[in-house]
N, C-alpha and C positions, 0 to 999 in steps of 0.2 A: 506494499500500501505506500503510495506518495506521498508527503509530508507536502501540507498545506501551508505557504510561508508568503506574507506582504499581501494576501489576497487571491494570487495568484497565482495556478500553477507554474513554474518554471522548470520544462526540463529542457537539456543541450545534448548534443550528438556531437561530440567530437574524432576527426578522422584523422590521425598524424600519414600522412604523405610529407616526409623527407627530402625536402629541396629548396636551397634558398628563394626565398621570397614566394611561397606556394601558401599565402596566409589568407583566408576571405571569411568574412561571419553574413549572416543572414539569419534577421529573428523576422518571427511572426507568432501575431498573437492575435484570439478574439478573445473576449467573454475572461473569462476568469484562469483561459489556460494560454502559455508562450511557449515558444519553441525555438532555439536555437542553435543551428549547423554550423559547422566553423570548422576547414581545412586548415591546416597551421604544420607549418615547414620544419617546424623545431618541437623537442621536448619543454622548451625552456619558453616559447611560444605559450606553448599549452598551460602550461603552472600560470604565465602572466595570464590569461584569457582565463583560469578558473577562478582567480583570487579577484577578478573582477566580475564573473556570472554569481562568487558566492558575494558580494556586496548589491549587485540586482536581486538577490534571491531568489537564488537558480535553487532547486529540489530535487533533482536528479541531473545523473551526468551520466551517460554513456557514453564509454571508449569503443574507438575502434581497434580491433584484433593484432591492426601494425602497432598499439603501443607495446604488446608483452609486458610480462608481470614486472619489466622493472622501470616500464610506463607507466605501470596500475601504479606500482607504489610510490613516485614520485606524487600521482596527482592524490592518492591518500594525505599525502605529508604536507600536502597545500593547505589542504580540507582538515587537518587535523592541526595545524597553527593559527589556523585563522580561528578556531573555535566553532565552527557547524559542524564538526563529525557526527551529529545528532541529529542534526536537519538536512544534512544532504547524504542522497543515496548515491552509490556508484557501482558503476557492473563494467562490463568488458564486454566484447562479442569473440565471443571463440568458436571456432570452428572445427569438425570433430576432422578425423580421417579412417 
């Protein structure tokens, strides 16, 4: 179950494609729902964006498989350092072989 923050459910999907200058962000909202989708060129860019999303009240962050375990851990550290680990859910796409 998602955590409701600031009267708006804000979900984000982050896609890591490690190439310089490969960062874009799109956000859309309707009523009580907001969705942000970002393509990020580096893990550092992802960490900065996660901090911004937390300040905006994001409640769920889904990471692409390309983040891997180390990238997920880095994002979890940003969330924990912000004090939002109880209000921000984090998941990562995994592929089964």
